[in-house]
C-alpha positions as CSV (number, residue, x, y, z in Angstrom):
1,X,4.4,-13.7,28.6
2,X,7.6,-11.7,29.4
3,X,7.7,-8.9,31.9
4,X,10.3,-6.3,32.7
5,X,11.2,-4.6,35.9
6,X,13.2,-1.7,34.5
7,X,12.4,1.8,35.7
8,X,11.2,2.8,32.2
9,X,8.7,-0.1,32.1
10,X,7.4,0.9,35.6
11,X,7.0,4.5,34.4
12,X,5.1,3.2,31.4
13,X,2.8,1.1,33.6
14,X,2.1,4.0,35.9
15,X,1.1,6.1,33.0
16,X,-1.0,3.2,31.5
17,X,-2.9,2.8,34.8
18,X,-3.7,6.5,35.2
19,X,-4.6,7.5,31.6
20,X,-6.7,6.3,28.7
21,X,-4.4,7.2,25.9
22,X,-0.6,7.1,25.9
23,X,1.4,8.8,23.1
24,X,4.7,6.9,23.2
25,X,7.9,7.9,21.4
26,X,10.8,5.5,21.6
27,X,14.3,5.1,20.4
28,X,15.5,2.2,18.3
29,X,15.8,-0.9,20.5
30,X,13.4,0.4,23.2
31,X,11.2,-2.8,22.9
32,X,8.2,-0.8,21.7
33,X,7.2,-3.4,19.2
34,X,7.8,-6.7,21.1
35,X,8.5,-6.1,24.8
36,X,5.9,-3.5,25.8
37,X,2.9,-5.5,24.5
38,X,4.2,-8.6,26.3
39,X,4.7,-6.5,29.5
40,X,1.1,-5.2,29.3
41,X,-0.2,-8.7,28.6
42,X,1.6,-10.1,31.6
43,X,0.3,-7.4,33.9
44,X,-3.2,-7.8,32.5
45,X,-3.0,-11.5,33.2
46,X,-1.8,-10.9,36.8
47,X,-4.6,-8.4,37.4
48,X,-7.3,-10.6,35.7
49,X,-8.0,-7.9,33.1
50,X,-10.2,-9.6,30.5
51,X,-10.0,-9.1,26.8
52,X,-7.3,-9.1,24.1
53,X,-4.5,-6.8,23.1
54,X,-4.3,-5.6,19.5
55,X,-1.0,-4.4,18.0
56,X,-1.4,-2.8,14.6
57,X,1.1,-2.8,11.8
58,X,0.9,-1.0,8.4
59,X,2.0,-4.0,6.4
60,X,1.2,-7.7,6.3
61,X,4.9,-8.8,6.4
62,X,5.6,-6.8,9.5
63,X,2.5,-8.1,11.3
64,X,3.5,-11.7,10.6
65,X,7.2,-11.4,11.4
66,X,6.6,-9.5,14.6
67,X,4.0,-12.0,15.7
68,X,6.4,-14.9,15.0
69,X,9.2,-13.2,17.0
70,X,6.9,-12.4,20.0
71,X,5.6,-16.0,20.0
72,X,9.1,-17.3,20.1
73,X,10.1,-14.9,22.9
74,X,6.9,-15.9,24.9
75,X,7.7,-19.6,24.4
76,X,4.4,-20.4,22.8
77,X,3.2,-21.7,19.4
78,X,2.1,-19.0,16.9
79,X,-1.7,-18.9,17.1
80,X,-1.7,-19.8,20.8
81,X,-1.3,-16.9,23.2
82,X,0.2,-14.8,20.4
83,X,-1.1,-14.7,16.8
84,X,-1.8,-12.4,13.8
85,X,-4.6,-11.4,11.6
86,X,-4.0,-10.0,8.1
87,X,-6.3,-9.8,5.0
88,X,-7.1,-13.4,4.1
89,X,-5.0,-15.1,6.8
90,X,-6.0,-15.6,10.5
91,X,-3.5,-17.2,12.8
92,X,-5.4,-16.9,16.1
93,X,-7.4,-19.1,18.5
94,X,-9.7,-18.8,21.5
95,X,-6.7,-18.6,23.8
96,X,-5.0,-15.8,21.8
97,X,-4.5,-12.7,23.9
98,X,-1.9,-10.7,21.9
99,X,-2.8,-10.2,18.3
100,X,-0.6,-8.5,15.7
101,X,-3.0,-7.1,13.0
102,X,-2.8,-4.7,10.1
103,X,-4.5,-1.4,10.7
104,X,-6.8,-2.1,7.7
105,X,-8.0,-5.4,9.3
106,X,-8.6,-3.5,12.6
107,X,-10.8,-1.0,10.8
108,X,-12.8,-3.8,9.2
109,X,-13.5,-5.3,12.7
110,X,-15.0,-2.0,13.8
111,X,-17.9,-2.5,11.4
112,X,-19.1,-5.3,13.7
113,X,-18.0,-3.8,16.9
114,X,-17.5,0.0,17.0
115,X,-16.3,0.0,20.6
116,X,-13.7,-2.7,20.1
117,X,-15.2,-4.5,23.1
118,X,-13.1,-7.6,22.5
119,X,-10.0,-5.6,23.4
120,X,-8.8,-4.0,26.6
121,X,-5.8,-2.3,24.8
122,X,-5.1,-1.2,21.3
123,X,-1.5,-0.4,20.2
124,X,-1.2,1.7,17.0
125,X,2.3,1.3,15.7
126,X,4.2,3.3,13.1
127,X,1.8,6.3,13.5
128,X,4.4,8.5,11.7
129,X,3.5,6.6,8.4
130,X,0.2,8.5,8.4
131,X,-1.6,6.1,6.0
132,X,-5.4,6.4,5.6
133,X,-6.2,3.3,7.7
134,X,-4.1,4.6,10.6
135,X,-5.9,7.9,10.4
136,X,-9.4,6.3,10.4
137,X,-8.4,3.8,13.1
138,X,-7.3,6.7,15.4
139,X,-10.6,8.3,14.8
140,X,-12.4,5.1,15.7
141,X,-10.5,4.3,18.9
142,X,-10.8,8.0,20.0
143,X,-14.6,7.6,19.8
144,X,-14.5,4.2,21.4
145,X,-12.4,5.4,24.3
146,X,-14.9,8.0,25.2
147,X,-17.8,5.6,24.7
148,X,-16.3,3.0,27.1
149,X,-15.3,5.5,29.9
150,X,-18.4,4.8,31.9
151,X,-18.5,1.1,31.2
152,X,-17.0,-1.7,33.4
153,X,-14.1,-2.2,31.1
154,X,-12.5,0.9,29.6
155,X,-10.3,0.9,26.5
156,X,-6.6,1.8,26.6
157,X,-5.0,3.2,23.5
158,X,-1.3,3.4,22.9
159,X,0.0,5.3,19.9
160,X,3.6,4.5,19.2
161,X,6.4,5.5,16.9
162,X,10.1,6.3,17.1
163,X,9.5,9.6,15.2
164,X,6.0,10.6,16.1
165,X,4.8,14.2,16.4
166,X,3.9,13.8,20.1
167,X,2.2,17.1,20.8
168,X,0.1,16.9,17.7
169,X,-1.3,13.4,18.6
170,X,-1.8,14.4,22.2
171,X,-3.9,17.4,21.1
172,X,-5.9,15.1,18.8
173,X,-7.1,12.9,21.7
174,X,-7.3,15.4,24.6
175,X,-11.0,16.2,24.4
176,X,-12.0,12.5,24.3
177,X,-9.8,10.9,27.0
178,X,-7.1,11.5,29.6
179,X,-3.8,11.6,27.6
180,X,-0.2,11.6,28.6
181,X,3.2,11.4,26.8
182,X,5.8,8.8,27.5
183,X,9.3,8.4,26.1
184,X,11.0,5.0,26.1
185,X,14.7,5.4,25.5
186,X,16.3,3.0,23.1
187,X,19.2,0.6,23.7
188,X,21.5,1.3,20.8
189,X,25.1,2.1,20.1
190,X,26.4,5.3,18.7
191,X,25.5,6.0,15.0
192,X,27.8,8.4,13.2
193,X,26.4,10.4,10.3
194,X,28.4,11.0,7.1
195,X,27.0,13.5,4.6
196,X,28.0,14.3,1.0
197,X,30.2,17.3,0.4
198,X,27.9,18.8,-2.2
199,X,24.2,18.4,-3.1
200,X,23.3,15.6,-5.6
201,X,22.5,16.6,-9.2
202,X,18.9,17.5,-10.2
203,X,17.2,16.8,-13.5
204,X,16.1,19.6,-15.9
205,X,12.6,19.5,-14.2
206,X,14.2,20.1,-10.8
207,X,13.6,16.5,-9.5
208,X,16.4,14.3,-8.0
209,X,18.5,12.6,-10.6
210,X,17.9,9.0,-9.6
211,X,20.5,7.4,-11.8
212,X,23.2,9.7,-10.4
213,X,22.1,9.0,-6.8
214,X,22.1,5.2,-7.4
215,X,25.6,5.4,-8.8
216,X,26.7,7.5,-5.8
217,X,25.3,5.0,-3.4
218,X,27.1,2.1,-5.2
219,X,30.4,4.1,-5.1
220,X,29.9,4.5,-1.3
221,X,29.5,0.7,-1.0
222,X,32.7,0.3,-2.9
223,X,34.6,2.8,-0.7
224,X,33.3,1.2,2.4
225,X,34.4,-2.3,1.4
226,X,37.8,-1.4,-0.1
227,X,38.8,1.1,2.6
228,X,38.6,-1.8,5.1
229,X,35.9,-0.6,7.3
230,X,35.3,-3.0,10.3
231,X,33.1,-6.0,9.6
232,X,29.4,-5.6,9.4
233,X,26.6,-5.8,6.9
234,X,25.4,-2.9,4.7
235,X,21.8,-1.8,4.2
236,X,21.1,0.5,1.2
237,X,17.8,2.3,0.9
238,X,16.5,2.9,-2.7
239,X,13.4,4.7,-3.8
240,X,11.7,1.8,-5.6
241,X,12.1,-1.8,-6.9
242,X,13.6,-0.7,-10.3
243,X,16.4,1.2,-8.4
244,X,16.9,-1.8,-6.1
245,X,17.5,-4.1,-9.1
246,X,19.7,-1.5,-10.9
247,X,21.9,-1.0,-7.8
248,X,22.2,-4.8,-7.2
249,X,23.5,-5.2,-10.8
250,X,26.0,-2.4,-10.4
251,X,27.3,-3.7,-7.1
252,X,27.6,-7.3,-8.3
253,X,29.4,-6.2,-11.4
254,X,32.0,-4.0,-9.6
255,X,32.3,-5.2,-6.0
256,X,33.0,-8.9,-5.8
257,X,33.8,-8.8,-2.1
258,X,30.2,-8.6,-0.9
259,X,27.1,-10.8,-1.2
260,X,24.4,-8.6,-2.8
261,X,20.8,-9.2,-1.7
262,X,17.7,-7.3,-2.8
263,X,14.7,-6.8,-0.5
264,X,11.3,-5.6,-1.6
265,X,7.7,-6.5,-1.6
266,X,7.8,-8.2,-5.0
267,X,9.9,-11.0,-3.7
268,X,8.9,-14.5,-2.6
269,X,8.3,-15.1,1.0
270,X,11.2,-17.5,1.1
271,X,13.6,-14.8,-0.2
272,X,12.3,-12.3,2.4
273,X,12.7,-14.9,5.2
274,X,16.2,-15.7,4.2
275,X,17.2,-12.0,4.6
276,X,15.5,-11.6,8.0
277,X,17.4,-14.6,9.4
278,X,21.0,-14.3,10.7
279,X,23.4,-15.3,8.0
280,X,26.1,-18.0,8.6
281,X,27.9,-16.8,5.5
282,X,31.3,-15.2,6.3
283,X,31.1,-12.8,3.4
284,X,29.9,-9.3,4.1
285,X,26.3,-8.8,3.0
286,X,24.9,-5.8,1.2
287,X,21.1,-5.6,1.4
288,X,19.6,-3.2,-1.1
289,X,16.0,-2.4,-0.1
290,X,13.0,-0.3,-0.7
291,X,11.3,1.4,2.3
292,X,10.1,-2.0,3.5
293,X,13.2,-2.1,5.7
294,X,12.5,1.2,7.4
295,X,10.2,0.0,10.2
296,X,9.1,-3.0,12.3
297,X,11.1,-5.7,10.6
298,X,14.7,-6.0,11.8
299,X,17.5,-7.2,9.5
300,X,20.2,-8.7,11.6
301,X,23.9,-7.6,11.7
302,X,23.4,-4.2,10.0
303,X,26.3,-1.9,10.9
304,X,26.3,0.5,7.9
305,X,23.3,2.2,6.3
306,X,23.5,4.1,3.0
307,X,20.5,6.4,2.7
308,X,19.8,7.8,-0.8
309,X,17.4,10.3,0.8
310,X,14.8,9.7,-1.9
311,X,11.4,8.1,-1.9
312,X,8.7,7.5,-4.5
313,X,5.3,8.9,-3.5
314,X,2.0,8.5,-5.2
315,X,0.0,11.8,-5.5
316,X,-3.4,12.3,-6.9
317,X,-3.9,15.2,-9.4
318,X,-7.7,15.8,-8.9
319,X,-8.1,17.9,-12.1
320,X,-7.1,15.0,-14.4
321,X,-7.8,12.0,-12.1
322,X,-4.2,11.0,-12.8
323,X,-1.6,9.8,-10.3
324,X,1.9,11.2,-10.2
325,X,4.6,9.0,-9.0
326,X,7.8,10.9,-8.8
327,X,11.0,10.8,-6.7
328,X,11.2,13.3,-3.9
329,X,13.3,13.9,-0.8
330,X,12.3,12.0,2.3
331,X,11.4,13.7,5.6
332,X,13.7,14.2,8.6
333,X,11.6,11.6,10.4
334,X,12.2,9.0,7.7
335,X,15.9,9.9,7.6
336,X,16.2,9.3,11.3
337,X,14.2,6.1,11.0
338,X,16.7,4.8,8.3
339,X,19.7,5.8,10.4
340,X,18.3,3.8,13.3
341,X,18.5,0.6,11.3
342,X,22.3,0.4,12.2
343,X,23.9,0.6,15.6
344,X,21.7,-2.1,17.2
345,X,24.5,-4.5,18.1
346,X,27.6,-2.3,17.8
347,X,28.5,1.3,16.7
348,X,27.3,2.0,13.2
349,X,27.6,4.6,10.4
350,X,24.9,6.1,8.3
351,X,26.1,7.5,5.0
352,X,23.6,10.1,3.7
353,X,23.6,10.8,0.0
354,X,22.8,14.5,0.6
355,X,24.5,17.3,2.4
356,X,23.9,18.3,6.0
357,X,22.5,21.6,4.7
358,X,20.0,19.7,2.6
359,X,18.9,17.8,5.7
360,X,18.4,20.9,7.7
361,X,16.9,23.2,5.1
362,X,15.2,21.0,2.4
363,X,13.8,18.0,4.3
364,X,10.4,18.6,5.9
365,X,10.0,17.3,9.5
366,X,7.4,14.6,8.9
367,X,6.2,12.8,5.7
368,X,3.1,14.0,4.0
369,X,0.0,12.1,5.2
370,X,-1.5,9.8,2.6
371,X,-4.8,11.6,3.1
372,X,-3.5,14.9,1.8
373,X,-2.0,13.4,-1.4
374,X,-4.1,10.4,-2.4
375,X,-7.5,9.4,-3.6
376,X,-9.6,9.5,-0.4
377,X,-12.9,8.1,-1.9
378,X,-12.5,4.7,0.0
379,X,-11.6,6.1,3.4
380,X,-14.1,9.0,3.0
381,X,-16.9,6.4,2.3
382,X,-15.8,4.3,5.3
383,X,-15.9,7.4,7.6
384,X,-19.4,8.3,6.4
385,X,-20.5,4.7,7.0
386,X,-19.1,4.9,10.6
387,X,-21.4,7.8,11.3
388,X,-19.1,10.7,10.7
389,X,-20.2,13.5,8.4
390,X,-18.7,15.3,5.4
391,X,-18.6,18.5,7.5
392,X,-16.9,16.9,10.5
393,X,-14.4,14.4,9.2
394,X,-12.5,13.1,12.1
395,X,-9.0,12.9,10.7
396,X,-5.9,14.3,12.4
397,X,-5.1,16.1,9.1
398,X,-8.0,17.0,6.8
399,X,-7.9,16.0,3.1
400,X,-7.5,18.9,0.7
401,X,-10.8,20.3,-0.7
402,X,-9.9,19.2,-4.2
403,X,-9.3,15.6,-3.2
404,X,-12.6,15.6,-1.3
405,X,-14.5,17.1,-4.2
406,X,-13.0,14.4,-6.4
407,X,-14.2,11.7,-4.0
408,X,-17.7,13.1,-3.8
409,X,-17.9,13.3,-7.6
410,X,-16.8,9.7,-8.0
411,X,-19.2,8.3,-5.3
412,X,-22.1,10.3,-6.7
413,X,-21.5,9.1,-10.3
414,X,-21.8,5.4,-9.4
415,X,-25.3,4.3,-10.4
416,X,-25.7,2.3,-7.1
417,X,-25.7,5.7,-5.3
418,X,-23.1,5.2,-2.5
419,X,-23.9,8.8,-1.3
420,X,-26.8,11.1,-2.0
421,X,-26.9,14.7,-3.0
422,X,-26.5,15.8,0.6
423,X,-23.3,13.8,0.9
424,X,-24.9,11.3,3.2
425,X,-24.1,7.6,2.9
426,X,-26.8,5.3,1.5
427,X,-27.5,1.7,2.4
428,X,-25.6,0.7,-0.7
429,X,-22.7,2.9,0.4
430,X,-22.7,1.3,3.9
431,X,-22.3,-2.1,2.3
432,X,-19.6,-0.9,-0.1
433,X,-17.7,0.6,2.8
434,X,-17.2,-2.8,4.3
435,X,-15.7,-4.2,1.1
436,X,-11.9,-4.6,1.1
437,X,-11.9,-2.9,-2.3
438,X,-12.0,0.6,-3.7
439,X,-15.5,1.9,-4.4
440,X,-15.0,1.5,-8.2
441,X,-14.1,-2.1,-7.9
442,X,-16.8,-2.9,-5.4
443,X,-19.3,-1.4,-7.8
444,X,-17.9,-3.7,-10.6
445,X,-18.2,-6.7,-8.4
446,X,-21.8,-5.9,-7.4
447,X,-22.7,-5.2,-11.1
448,X,-21.2,-8.6,-12.1
449,X,-23.2,-10.4,-9.4
450,X,-26.4,-9.1,-10.9
451,X,-25.7,-9.1,-14.6
452,X,-23.1,-11.9,-15.0
453,X,-23.1,-13.9,-11.7
454,X,-20.9,-16.7,-13.2
455,X,-18.1,-14.1,-13.8
456,X,-18.2,-12.2,-10.5
457,X,-15.3,-14.2,-9.0
458,X,-13.2,-13.2,-12.0
459,X,-13.9,-9.5,-11.1
460,X,-12.9,-10.2,-7.5
461,X,-9.6,-11.6,-8.7
462,X,-9.0,-8.5,-10.8
463,X,-10.0,-6.2,-8.0
464,X,-7.5,-7.9,-5.7
465,X,-4.7,-7.7,-8.3
466,X,-5.3,-4.0,-8.9
467,X,-5.5,-3.1,-5.2
468,X,-1.8,-4.0,-5.0
469,X,-0.9,-1.2,-7.4
470,X,1.7,-3.5,-9.1
471,X,1.4,-6.0,-11.9
472,X,2.0,-9.7,-11.3
473,X,4.4,-9.5,-14.2
474,X,8.0,-8.6,-13.2
475,X,8.6,-7.7,-16.9
476,X,6.2,-6.1,-19.3
477,X,4.2,-8.8,-21.1
478,X,5.1,-7.2,-24.4
479,X,8.8,-8.0,-23.7
480,X,8.3,-11.6,-22.8
481,X,9.1,-14.5,-25.2
482,X,5.7,-15.2,-26.9
483,X,5.8,-18.9,-26.1
484,X,6.1,-18.1,-22.3
485,X,3.0,-16.0,-22.5
486,X,0.7,-17.9,-24.8
487,X,-2.1,-18.8,-24.5
488,X,-2.5,-16.3,-21.7
489,X,-1.9,-13.1,-23.6
490,X,-5.1,-11.2,-24.5
491,X,-4.4,-8.6,-27.2
492,X,-7.7,-6.8,-26.1
493,X,-7.0,-6.4,-22.4
494,X,-4.0,-6.1,-20.1
495,X,-6.2,-7.0,-17.1
496,X,-7.4,-10.2,-18.7
497,X,-3.8,-11.1,-19.7
498,X,-2.9,-10.7,-16.0
499,X,-5.9,-12.7,-14.9
500,X,-5.0,-15.6,-17.3
501,X,-1.4,-15.6,-16.0
502,X,-2.8,-15.8,-12.4
503,X,-5.0,-18.8,-13.3
504,X,-2.1,-20.5,-15.0
505,X,-0.1,-20.2,-11.8
506,X,-3.1,-21.5,-9.8
507,X,-3.3,-24.5,-12.0
508,X,0.4,-25.1,-11.9
509,X,0.8,-24.7,-8.1
510,X,-0.4,-28.2,-7.1
511,X,1.7,-29.8,-9.8
512,X,4.9,-28.5,-8.3
513,X,5.0,-29.0,-4.6
514,X,8.7,-28.3,-4.6
515,X,9.2,-24.5,-3.9
516,X,12.3,-24.3,-6.1
517,X,10.5,-25.8,-9.1
518,X,7.6,-23.4,-8.7
519,X,10.0,-20.5,-8.3
520,X,11.7,-21.5,-11.5
521,X,8.4,-21.8,-13.3
522,X,7.5,-18.3,-12.2
523,X,11.0,-16.9,-13.1
524,X,10.8,-18.3,-16.7
525,X,7.5,-16.3,-17.1
526,X,8.6,-13.2,-15.2
527,X,5.8,-13.7,-12.7
528,X,5.7,-12.4,-9.1
529,X,5.0,-15.6,-7.1
530,X,4.5,-13.8,-3.7
531,X,2.1,-11.3,-5.1
532,X,0.1,-14.1,-6.9
533,X,-0.1,-16.1,-3.7
534,X,-1.4,-13.1,-1.8
535,X,-3.9,-12.3,-4.6
536,X,-5.3,-15.9,-4.5
537,X,-5.5,-15.8,-0.7
538,X,-7.3,-12.5,-0.6
539,X,-9.5,-13.4,-3.5
540,X,-10.7,-16.5,-1.7
541,X,-11.3,-14.5,1.5
542,X,-13.3,-11.9,-0.4
543,X,-15.4,-14.4,-2.2
544,X,-16.4,-16.0,1.1
545,X,-17.3,-12.7,2.8
546,X,-19.1,-11.2,-0.3
547,X,-21.1,-14.4,-0.9
548,X,-20.0,-14.8,-4.5
549,X,-20.6,-17.9,-6.7
550,X,-17.2,-19.6,-7.4
551,X,-16.2,-22.0,-10.1
552,X,-12.8,-23.5,-10.7
553,X,-10.9,-21.0,-12.7
554,X,-9.7,-22.0,-16.2
555,X,-6.1,-21.7,-17.3
556,X,-7.2,-19.0,-19.8
557,X,-10.6,-17.3,-20.3
558,X,-12.5,-18.1,-23.5
559,X,-13.3,-15.2,-25.8
560,X,-17.0,-14.9,-24.8
561,X,-16.1,-14.7,-21.1
562,X,-13.4,-12.2,-22.0
563,X,-15.8,-10.0,-23.9
564,X,-18.3,-10.0,-21.0
565,X,-15.6,-9.1,-18.5
566,X,-14.7,-6.2,-20.8
567,X,-18.3,-5.1,-20.8
568,X,-18.4,-5.2,-17.0
569,X,-15.3,-3.1,-16.9
570,X,-16.6,-0.6,-19.4
571,X,-19.9,-0.1,-17.6
572,X,-18.4,0.3,-14.2
573,X,-15.2,2.2,-14.9
574,X,-17.0,4.6,-17.2
575,X,-15.0,7.5,-15.8
576,X,-11.8,5.9,-17.1
577,X,-12.6,5.8,-20.8
578,X,-10.6,7.4,-23.6
579,X,-11.3,7.9,-27.3
580,X,-8.8,8.1,-30.2
581,X,-9.0,11.4,-32.1
582,X,-6.6,13.8,-33.9
583,X,-4.4,16.0,-31.6
584,X,-3.4,19.5,-32.4
585,X,-0.7,18.3,-34.8
586,X,-3.1,16.0,-36.6
587,X,-1.7,12.7,-35.1
588,X,-4.2,10.3,-33.7
589,X,-4.0,10.4,-29.9
590,X,-6.2,9.2,-27.1
591,X,-8.2,11.8,-25.1
592,X,-10.0,11.1,-21.8
593,X,-13.7,11.5,-22.4
594,X,-14.7,14.0,-19.8
595,X,-11.5,15.8,-19.0
596,X,-10.4,15.8,-22.6
597,X,-6.8,15.3,-21.6
598,X,-4.4,13.8,-24.1
599,X,-3.0,10.5,-22.9
600,X,-0.7,7.7,-24.2
601,X,-1.0,4.0,-23.7
602,X,1.9,2.8,-21.5
603,X,4.6,1.0,-23.5
604,X,4.2,-2.1,-21.3
605,X,0.6,-2.5,-22.4
606,X,-0.6,-5.2,-24.8
607,X,-2.6,-2.3,-26.5
608,X,0.4,0.0,-27.0
609,X,0.1,-0.2,-30.8
610,X,-3.0,2.1,-30.7
611,X,-5.2,-0.1,-32.9
612,X,-8.3,0.3,-30.8
613,X,-10.2,3.6,-30.9
614,X,-12.0,3.1,-27.6
615,X,-10.2,2.0,-24.4
616,X,-10.7,1.8,-20.7
617,X,-7.8,2.2,-18.3
618,X,-7.3,1.2,-14.6
619,X,-4.8,3.9,-13.7
620,X,-3.8,7.2,-15.3
621,X,-0.3,8.2,-14.4
622,X,1.7,11.4,-14.9
623,X,5.1,10.8,-16.5
624,X,7.7,13.5,-17.1
625,X,5.8,15.2,-20.0
626,X,2.7,13.0,-20.7
627,X,-0.2,11.2,-19.1
628,X,0.0,7.4,-19.5
629,X,-2.9,4.9,-19.3
630,X,-2.0,1.7,-17.5
631,X,-3.7,-1.7,-17.5
632,X,-5.7,-0.9,-20.6
633,X,-8.7,-2.7,-22.1
634,X,-10.4,-2.3,-25.5
635,X,-14.1,-1.6,-25.3
636,X,-17.0,-1.0,-27.7
637,X,-18.9,2.4,-27.5
638,X,-22.2,0.5,-27.8
639,X,-21.6,-0.9,-24.3
640,X,-21.7,2.6,-22.7
641,X,-23.8,4.7,-25.0
642,X,-26.9,4.6,-22.7
643,X,-25.1,5.5,-19.5
644,X,-25.9,8.9,-18.0
645,X,-22.2,9.8,-17.8
646,X,-22.1,10.0,-21.7
647,X,-25.2,12.1,-22.3
648,X,-24.8,15.6,-23.7
649,X,-25.3,17.4,-20.4
650,X,-22.4,15.6,-18.8
651,X,-19.9,16.0,-21.7
652,X,-17.1,18.6,-21.3
653,X,-17.8,21.9,-23.0
654,X,-15.4,24.4,-24.7
655,X,-15.4,28.1,-24.1
656,X,-18.3,28.6,-26.6
657,X,-20.5,26.1,-24.8
658,X,-20.1,23.4,-27.4
659,X,-19.1,19.8,-26.6
660,X,-15.3,19.7,-26.7
661,X,-15.1,16.2,-28.1
662,X,-17.6,16.4,-30.9
663,X,-16.3,13.2,-32.4
664,X,-17.2,11.3,-29.3
665,X,-20.7,12.7,-29.4
666,X,-21.0,11.9,-33.1
667,X,-20.0,8.3,-32.5
668,X,-22.3,7.8,-29.6
669,X,-25.3,9.5,-31.4
670,X,-24.9,7.1,-34.3
671,X,-25.0,4.1,-32.0
672,X,-28.1,5.5,-30.2
673,X,-29.8,6.1,-33.5
674,X,-29.1,2.5,-34.6
675,X,-30.5,1.2,-31.3
C-alpha cells in the first residue's frame, strides 16, 4: 500500500489518531478517493491495527472503477489486498483490507453486524449527494462509533466530499464522538469560468427550456472548436439520457472536427470502459454525459467543461402518489463539482450555460437531499428495523411530514403488516427491511412464494428491473419493428413484455460469446445490454439470499403463467390500480381508485390504446399537464374484489359522504354478489 509524507497527510493522520470522526473537505486532485485510504491502510499495517477499511461510493460503476485504480496503484491483483463489493458482485478475499463498496451494500451488512466490527475505519464518500443510503449509513456509523468507544478496537469514521457542508456534518456527530474538520487542498491547475451574457429562456410553466439549453451547449462546442482553443477534450453535462443523445446528434451533424462520445448509465460496460481510458486518437473528443461524470470516476484529458446548469430530479407528490421528474437548476455545490472535472492536467475552462447572477442568486448552496423529495418507505422501514423509532428518526435532515405519512400509510396497508398501528416494526417488517427491494416489491415476492412458488423467481426479476427506474428497452416497445419484438410482446402487460425480453437475452447470451455480436443483437432490438446484465446478476443474488425456488427461465412466458403473474401484481400493488370511467367532458379516462385522480397511460405502453377498463401501474408520473401511468398491466376486478383496500369504508368519498367512484363500487359489488 502507498503512503505519503506530505504535510497535509501528516496533518490528516494526527487528526485521525486523536478523533473518532473526521469531516474532510478536499479540492479536486487531493487524493481523497484513492491516496488517503491507501495511506490509512499503510499506517494501520505498520501499527498492527486489525480489521478492514470500507470506502463507500454511491454507484456501482464508481466502486468498481476506483477499486481497479487503487489495486493498480497498490501493485496487487483486484480482490487481493484491494477489492470491491456491490449488489450481486463480490470481488474480495480473506486477505482484502481495503474494500470499495456501495453505501447500500454497507447498510445491508449492518443487519448482521450493527457495530461494523469487521472494520477499523469507514470512509463515506460523496456525502454531498445526500442519498437515502448515505443518510442511513451515517446514522448507523454514528451509533456504532459510540458503542465501540469503550471496546478494545474503536471505530473511525471519515466523511468526505469536495463540496460538503462541514459544520452541519460536524454538528450531527458531535454528541456521539470526538469530531474534527480537516481540509485537504487539491492539486489542480487554474479553471477559468465563463458565463452567458443573459439568462437562458424559460418555458411557459417557468421551467428551463431544455431544447434551447441543449442547442446553446452545442453552439458553445462549435465556438470552442472553430475559434482554435488549445488542444484538450471537452466534457458536456446534460440533464438526462435523452438530452445526451440529442446533443450527440447535433454535434455530429454540425461539428465534424471532434469525435463525439456519449456517457450514461444505460451504456454497455465496454463503452464506459473505453471512455474512462486514455485515448490514442489524435482527434479532439467531446464527451456528452449525464451526472454520472460528476464524481468519483475521472475521465482523462478533460480541459473544457460545458455545464448546462440543469438536472432532472425525481420528486414524490404524496397527495397523488405520483412522481414528478422535471428539469431544475443544479446547486452551487454541483456546479463547482462539474467545474472541477477540468484543470486536472493543465489549465481549464468551464463554460456555464447561465449567467453569473443566476449562479449567485438562483442556485441553492447544496442539492436537496433525497429524503426530503422521494418516497421514504424503504429507508423508513430499515430505520425502524435497526431500532430507531418514528419519533426519533436519526437522519441529518428529517423527511417532510407528508412523505412520512405516505410511507406509514403504504406500510400499514400491506396485509403482511410491516408496521403496527403504533408505527412499530413487526417481525415481517424486519425481514422485509433486509430485502434489497422496495416494500411493495418485497411483499409481491413473499406473496408469490406462498401462493405461486413456481413463479416467485419471475417476480424477483421484475422487482430487480423496476428498482432501476428505467426500462431495459432503449426505445418504446410500441415503436419497435414487430418482428424484432415477437414473440416477447405481451399486449396485456408492459412488465411481462420486459420480462420476456430479458429472458430472450438470457437465452441468447451463451450463444454469442463474442461481445460485438451480442451488442449487435441487443442494438437490433433496442435493448440495454448493461442493464440486463445487472438485472440478471442482481436477480441471481436475490434468489440466493431470499431462498427462492428457481427454474430455467423460458424465452417467453406462456399465457397461464402470464395471467398468474398479473394476479400477483394486482393483489400486491392494489394501491396502484386505475379504472376507466367517463371524465367531466364525457370521454373515457382512467381514474386512480382511491385518489380518484385522472391519469393517462404513457404512450410508450403496450396498453396505450385504452382497451382495458382495469389496469395496474408500476409508476405514476407527473407530466406537464397530466398524470401518466408507466409499466401498465391489465387486471381483472375479480382478482381484487375481496381485498380490504376495496371495501366501502376505504373508498374515497365526495363532499356529501358518498363514494366518489360509484362505478367502481358497482362493478365490485356485482362481482361480490356473483361470488
